[in-house]
C-alpha positions as CSV (number, residue, x, y, z in Angstrom):
1,M,-4.6,22.3,-17.0
2,L,-5.3,21.4,-13.4
3,N,-2.7,24.0,-12.1
4,N,-5.2,26.9,-12.0
5,I,-8.2,25.4,-10.2
6,G,-7.7,27.1,-6.9
7,L,-9.7,26.9,-3.7
8,P,-13.0,28.2,-5.2
9,G,-12.8,25.5,-7.8
10,L,-12.1,22.7,-5.4
11,L,-15.0,23.9,-3.2
12,L,-17.3,23.9,-6.2
13,I,-16.2,20.4,-7.2
14,A,-16.8,19.2,-3.5
15,V,-20.3,20.7,-3.5
16,V,-21.2,19.0,-6.8
17,V,-20.0,15.7,-5.7
18,L,-21.8,16.0,-2.4
19,V,-25.1,16.8,-4.2
20,L,-24.7,14.0,-6.8
21,F,-23.8,11.2,-4.4
22,G,-25.1,12.3,-1.0
23,R,-23.4,12.3,2.4
24,G,-24.0,8.6,3.2
25,K,-22.6,7.3,-0.1
26,I,-19.4,9.4,0.2
27,S,-19.0,8.4,3.9
28,S,-19.2,4.6,3.0
29,L,-16.8,5.2,0.0
30,M,-14.2,6.8,2.2
31,G,-14.5,4.0,4.7
32,E,-13.7,1.5,2.0
33,V,-10.8,3.6,0.7
34,G,-9.4,3.7,4.3
35,K,-9.7,-0.1,4.6
36,G,-8.0,-0.5,1.2
37,I,-5.1,1.7,2.3
38,T,-4.8,-0.2,5.6
39,A,-4.7,-3.5,3.7
40,F,-2.1,-2.2,1.3
41,K,0.2,-1.0,4.1
42,K,-0.1,-4.3,5.9
43,G,0.8,-6.1,2.7
44,V,3.9,-3.9,2.2
45,D,5.0,-4.5,5.8
46,D,4.5,-8.2,5.5
47,G,6.5,-8.3,2.2
48,S,9.3,-6.3,3.7
49,K,9.5,-8.4,6.7
50,E,9.5,-11.6,4.5
51,L,12.5,-10.1,2.6
52,E,14.4,-9.3,5.7
53,N,13.9,-12.9,7.1
54,E,15.2,-14.3,3.7
55,M,18.2,-12.1,3.9
56,A,18.9,-12.9,7.5
57,E,19.1,-16.6,6.9
58,E,22.4,-18.2,6.9
59,P,24.1,-18.4,3.4
60,K,24.3,-21.9,2.2
61,A,27.6,-23.1,0.9
62,V,27.5,-24.8,-2.5
63,T,31.1,-25.4,-3.1
64,P,32.4,-29.1,-3.4
65,E,34.6,-28.8,-0.3
66,A,31.5,-27.9,1.9
67,E,29.7,-31.0,0.5
68,K,32.6,-33.3,1.4
69,D,32.7,-32.0,5.0
70,K,29.0,-32.8,5.5
71,V,29.4,-36.5,4.3
């Protein structure tokens, strides 16, 4: 259904949205979208760094022989 919109259709939609919401409202909305994308990317980076740190930690031995050596 959306495959045949084309450039004239997109321009018409953009003009209608601009008329309905106004330039200031669209500008502030896009600013909020940008902040959301930035926060999402930061969260993904923090999560991947946390996973890398957990994987880099030394593996802990849980065998009985390792427990005897520690005592």
